[in-house]
C-alpha positions, 0 to 999 in steps of 0.5 A: 259299341251297341246294336240298335233295331228299327222294326215295323213289327213287335215280334222282331223287336221282342226277339232281338230284345231277348238277346240284348238288342234295343230298338223301336217299332215305327210305322210312319215316315216321321217315326222312322226319321225321328228314330234315325236322327236319335240313333245317329246322334248317339255315339255308342250305337255302331250298327243299326238293323233296319227291316228290309220292308221299312227300307223299301217303303221309305227309300229317300230317307234311307238313301240320305242316311247311307250317303251322308253317314259313315257311322253307324253302319246300316244293315237291312234285315228280312222280316219273319216272312222272308226277304223281298229280294229275288234269287239273283239279287247279288248277281244283279247288284254286281251287274248294275254296280260294275257292269259284269254279268255273273253266271 
């Protein structure tokens, strides 16, 4: 099983290439859609790392892929500037998903 990266910057792609993860750099919605179509048709790819910024920038594409595909696993990762999530994102996620407030 292979891991594939879809990034919006060359630095992240270069860093992960050094550890053997192949990938592509995309900037537009059409480029992202084309890469995702390529990745889901490749049965050797089991995990897709996608930059959190891209996922937030094109939520419709990401929602469609996550709801319709079981393989590959889509994992959002922060870029070199850090995550765009708030400190309490996990508690908010649980609260929204099951209605339980964590303190």
